C-alpha positions, 0 to 999 in steps of 0.5 A: 825554639821548636815550631817557631815559638818564642822562648817566652811562649814556650815557657808559659805553655810548659809551666801551665802544662806542669801546673795542670798535671800537678793539679790533676794529681792532687785532685786524684789523691784527694778523691781516692785518698790512697794509703801512703804509709809504709808498713814495718814488715813488707807483705808476703807475695799475694798478701798485698791488698789494693782497695780504694780506702777513700771510696770505702769510707764514702760508701760507709758514710753514705750508708750510715747517713741513709740509716739516720734519715730512715730513722728520722722518718720513722720517728 
């Protein structure tokens, strides 16, 4: 085995690194909430929009929460 490591230890390290990569990808997808839908008609060149929908939704939710809090303070 490479670098004098046993097969068992090599497989443990390989498995843990693969699981860590999958977990990291899952965390990124949960944070950014990418739009994975496939459109019926492909967009024309230059029309493809790449915006962070998850980030946009969080900003809108924070803004609406802020307005609710200010309205409660006024009442």
